[in-house]
C-alpha positions in Angstrom: 45.3 163.5 57.4 48.6 165.1 58.4 51.9 163.2 58.7 51.7 163.3 62.6 51.1 159.8 64.0 47.7 159.1 65.4 47.7 158.2 69.1 45.8 155.1 70.1 44.9 154.1 73.7 44.6 150.3 74.2 42.8 149.8 77.4 43.0 146.4 79.2 43.6 146.5 83.0 44.3 142.7 83.3 47.3 142.8 80.9 50.2 141.8 83.0 48.2 140.0 85.6 46.1 137.5 83.5 47.3 135.5 80.4 44.0 135.2 78.6 43.2 135.4 74.9 42.1 139.1 74.9 45.2 140.1 76.9 47.5 138.4 74.3 45.5 139.9 71.5 45.8 143.4 72.9 49.6 143.2 73.3 50.2 141.5 69.9 48.0 144.0 68.0 49.4 147.0 69.9 52.9 145.9 69.0 52.0 145.5 65.3 50.3 148.8 65.1 53.1 150.7 66.9 54.9 151.0 63.6 52.0 153.0 62.2 50.7 154.8 65.3 51.8 156.1 68.7 50.4 153.4 70.9 49.9 153.0 74.7 48.5 150.0 76.5 46.8 151.2 79.7 47.0 148.2 82.0 47.7 146.9 85.5 51.3 145.8 85.1 54.1 146.8 82.7 55.1 143.7 80.7 56.0 145.5 77.5 57.6 148.8 76.5 54.1 149.9 75.2 52.5 149.4 78.6 51.5 152.2 80.9 50.5 151.1 84.5 47.3 152.7 85.9 46.5 152.7 89.7 43.6 150.4 90.5 42.8 147.2 92.4 43.5 144.0 90.4 41.0 141.2 90.3 43.5 138.9 92.0 43.9 141.1 95.0 40.4 142.3 95.7 39.2 139.0 97.2 41.9 138.9 99.8 42.2 142.6 100.5 42.6 143.8 104.1 40.9 147.1 103.3 37.5 147.2 105.0 35.9 149.3 102.2 37.3 147.0 99.5 36.0 143.9 101.3 32.5 145.4 101.7 32.3 146.3 98.0 33.5 142.9 97.0 30.9 141.2 99.2 28.2 143.3 97.5 29.5 142.3 94.1 29.3 138.6 95.1 25.6 139.0 95.5 25.1 140.6 92.1 27.9 139.7 89.7 28.6 136.4 88.1 32.3 137.0 88.5 32.9 139.4 91.3 36.7 139.5 90.8 36.4 140.8 87.3 33.6 143.1 88.2 35.6 144.7 91.0 38.6 145.2 88.6 36.3 146.9 86.1 34.8 149.2 88.6 38.1 150.1 90.3 39.8 150.8 87.0 37.1 153.1 85.6 38.2 156.3 87.5 41.9 155.8 86.6 41.1 155.2 82.9 38.8 158.3 82.7 41.3 160.5 84.5 44.2 159.4 82.2 42.2 159.8 79.0 41.0 163.3 80.0 44.5 164.4 80.9 46.1 163.1 77.7 45.3 163.4 74.0 44.4 160.3 72.0 42.8 160.0 68.6 41.3 156.6 69.1 40.1 154.8 72.3 40.3 151.0 72.1 39.0 149.2 75.2 39.3 145.5 75.6 37.9 144.9 79.1 34.2 144.7 78.1 31.7 147.0 79.8 34.2 148.5 82.2 36.4 149.9 79.4 33.4 150.8 77.2 31.8 152.7 80.0 34.9 154.7 80.8 35.6 155.4 77.1 31.9 156.4 76.5 32.2 159.1 79.2 35.4 160.4 77.6 33.9 160.3 74.1 31.0 162.4 75.4 33.4 165.0 76.8 36.2 165.0 74.1 34.5 163.5 71.1 37.2 160.7 70.7 35.9 157.7 68.7 35.8 154.2 70.2 37.0 151.1 68.4 35.9 147.8 70.0 36.7 144.2 69.2 34.2 141.7 70.6 36.1 139.2 72.7 32.9 137.6 74.2 30.8 136.8 71.2 29.9 133.4 72.7 27.9 135.1 75.4 24.7 137.0 74.2 24.3 138.7 77.6 27.8 140.3 77.2 27.7 141.4 73.6 24.1 142.8 73.8 25.4 144.9 76.7 28.4 146.0 74.7 26.6 147.1 71.5 24.5 149.5 73.7 27.6 151.7 74.1 27.5 152.1 70.2 31.3 152.0 69.5 32.2 153.9 66.4 33.6 150.7 64.9 32.6 147.3 66.2 34.8 144.4 65.1 33.6 140.8 64.8 36.2 138.0 64.8 34.1 135.5 62.8 31.8 135.8 59.8 29.1 134.0 61.7 29.1 136.6 64.4 29.5 139.5 61.9 26.3 138.4 60.1 24.5 138.0 63.5 25.3 141.6 64.5 24.5 143.0 61.0 21.1 141.4 61.1 20.0 142.2 64.6 21.8 145.5 65.3 21.6 147.5 62.0 22.6 150.7 63.8 26.0 149.2 64.7 29.0 149.9 62.4 30.2 146.3 62.4 33.2 145.0 60.5 34.7 141.5 60.1 38.4 141.1 61.0 39.6 137.7 62.2 42.0 137.2 65.1 45.7 137.1 64.3 48.7 135.0 65.3 52.4 135.9 65.4 53.9 133.3 63.1 57.5 134.4 63.9 56.9 134.0 67.6 55.5 130.5 67.4 56.8 128.7 64.3 60.4 129.9 64.7 60.6 129.5 68.5 58.9 126.1 68.8 62.2 124.2 68.6 63.1 125.4 72.1 61.9 122.3 74.0 60.8 122.7 77.6 62.6 120.5 80.2 59.7 120.2 82.6 57.7 117.6 80.7 58.2 113.9 81.4 55.6 112.3 79.3 56.1 109.7 76.5 54.9 110.5 73.0 52.5 110.8 71.4 51.4 113.8 73.5 48.1 115.6 73.4 48.2 119.2 74.6 45.2 121.1 76.1 45.5 124.7 77.2 42.8 126.7 79.0 41.6 128.2 82.3 40.1 125.6 84.7 36.5 126.7 84.5 33.4 124.9 83.7 32.9 126.2 80.2 36.4 125.0 79.0 35.3 121.4 79.7 38.8 120.1 80.3 37.4 117.0 81.9 36.2 115.9 78.5 39.8 115.8 77.2 40.8 113.6 80.2 37.9 111.2 79.5 38.7 110.9 75.8 42.5 110.4 76.2 41.8 107.8 78.9 40.3 105.6 76.2 43.5 105.8 74.1 46.2 103.3 75.2 49.7 104.7 75.0 48.7 108.4 74.5 49.8 111.0 77.0 48.0 114.2 78.0 49.8 117.5 78.9 47.5 120.2 80.3 48.5 123.8 80.9 46.0 125.6 83.0 45.4 128.4 85.4 42.7 129.5 87.8 41.3 128.2 91.1 41.1 124.6 92.2 43.9 123.2 90.0 44.3 120.5 92.6 40.9 119.1 91.5 41.9 119.0 87.9 45.3 117.4 88.7 43.6 114.7 90.8 41.1 113.9 88.1 43.9 113.6 85.5 46.0 111.4 87.7 43.1 109.2 88.6 42.1 108.6 85.0 45.5 108.4 83.3 48.1 107.9 86.0 51.4 109.9 86.4 53.0 108.2 83.4 50.3 109.6 81.0 49.2 112.9 82.7 50.9 116.1 83.6 49.5 119.4 84.6 51.5 122.6 84.4 50.6 126.1 85.5 52.4 129.5 85.7 53.6 129.1 82.1 54.1 132.5 80.4 52.8 133.2 77.0 56.3 133.6 75.7 57.1 130.1 76.7 54.1 128.5 75.0 55.7 127.9 71.6 58.0 125.3 73.1 55.0 123.3 74.5 53.1 123.5 71.3 56.2 122.3 69.5 56.6 119.4 72.0 53.1 118.0 71.5 51.8 115.9 68.6 48.2 117.3 68.7 46.3 120.2 70.3 42.7 120.1 71.5 40.3 122.3 73.4 36.6 121.1 73.8 35.0 124.3 75.1 31.4 124.5 73.7 31.8 128.1 72.5 34.7 130.4 71.8 34.6 134.0 70.6 37.5 132.9 68.4 39.9 130.5 70.0 43.4 132.0 69.7 45.0 128.8 71.1 43.9 126.9 68.0 45.8 129.5 65.8 48.9 129.2 68.0 49.0 125.4 67.8 48.5 125.6 64.0 51.2 128.2 63.8 53.5 125.5 65.2 52.2 123.2 62.5 50.3 121.0 64.9 46.9 119.5 64.0 43.8 120.3 66.1 40.8 118.4 67.3 37.9 120.5 68.3 34.1 120.7 68.6 32.2 120.7 65.3 30.7 124.1 64.9 30.7 127.0 62.4 33.3 129.0 64.2 35.8 126.1 64.6 35.2 125.1 60.9 36.1 128.7 59.9 39.3 128.8 62.0 40.6 125.3 61.6 39.7 124.4 58.0 41.5 121.3 56.9 44.1 121.6 59.6 42.4 119.2 62.0 39.4 117.1 62.9 36.0 118.3 64.3 33.8 116.0 66.3 31.2 115.7 69.0 33.4 116.1 72.0 30.6 115.3 74.4 30.8 111.7 73.1 33.9 110.3 74.7 34.2 107.5 72.1 33.9 109.8 69.1 36.3 112.3 70.7 38.8 109.6 71.4 38.4 108.3 67.9 39.1 111.7 66.3 42.2 112.2 68.4 43.5 108.8 67.4 42.8 109.4 63.7 44.5 112.8 63.9 47.6 111.3 65.6 47.8 108.7 62.9 47.4 111.0 60.0 50.3 112.8 58.2 49.2 116.4 58.2 52.3 117.7 56.3 52.1 121.5 56.4 48.3 121.9 56.4 48.1 123.4 60.0 50.9 126.0 59.2 49.3 126.9 55.9 45.9 127.5 57.7 47.6 129.6 60.3 49.3 131.8 57.7 45.8 133.0 56.7 45.7 134.7 60.1 49.2 136.2 60.1 49.3 139.4 62.3 51.0 141.3 59.5 47.9 140.8 57.4 45.4 141.3 60.2 47.1 144.4 61.5 46.8 146.1 58.1 43.1 145.6 58.2 42.9 147.2 61.6 45.0 150.1 60.4 42.7 150.7 57.4 39.7 150.6 59.8 41.3 153.1 62.2 42.3 155.5 59.4 38.8 155.4 58.0 37.2 155.9 61.4 39.3 158.9 62.2 38.8 160.5 58.8 35.1 160.1 59.1 35.1 161.8 62.5 37.3 164.7 61.4 
């Protein structure tokens, strides 16, 4: 390979408009790899110097569009798609992605927006022969990952060992690799001392972060904390119907013990992790669970569901339990609050330091390009 830097196209239309785990992952990894490669993040809104905006209709604007054609397409998607907002964004971004990738030279295509990005990149690969790297951000959903492997990315990354072994066993034609998610220790551990001024709860404070959708099961956190006298709950959430979540929290805990915040940027999160005494998220399945790493990077213990993925991520930095049992969940939170964790959470987070993880991605990228040349 010559000394000229390889060019990598990260593709994630919702970067800049959504603050989810895959969006955070894409920006963090792109930033780390930019010292090794020439990197661009093709997205919907420029929030970083590496970002390049593409013209398409974002998921947040399709639903309320005044354009007759857009409204018609959206209504059709509502009949077929489980999430018409996301499906519309994928479909509207495909032409822009293809056109950009055909006009500009890249050595690696790296989509993050599931089938939308994979479809666009597969068309470009067929025309220009550029290899596709893909990290599975939806391994908890068999319907999604079985669709993704059909595109046969040149390298398919599994975040957890459990999922790696599953793909290896059931899809032997897929070039699967295991690389865990990463966390920016400098961003979280060194910035957590900046305390937010918009929290008015008494300690100890339990923090839960996640989109207000059914599969995150935020109501289970409220039920558990309601059983713990003197414990406060801070929730940071986004999505539709936040009024319903706020009403439930206030009903069960009261304004002295419950507070809901939204519109908190990812750059602000370290302060909230630092403010809390414990982090929890009871979602039944997570492809990885970046928020657990972020909390541990701030040296905060975690309480989570007891499954193989969470055991792999959390290790001895928290407590795992049956979160569907409110009494057991509450007991685990109480025990975790009463225990002296020393630096166990931080030591666990250091195993996933982006500096280490990015090197593994760099090795995979170099090998993939060499094999294709």
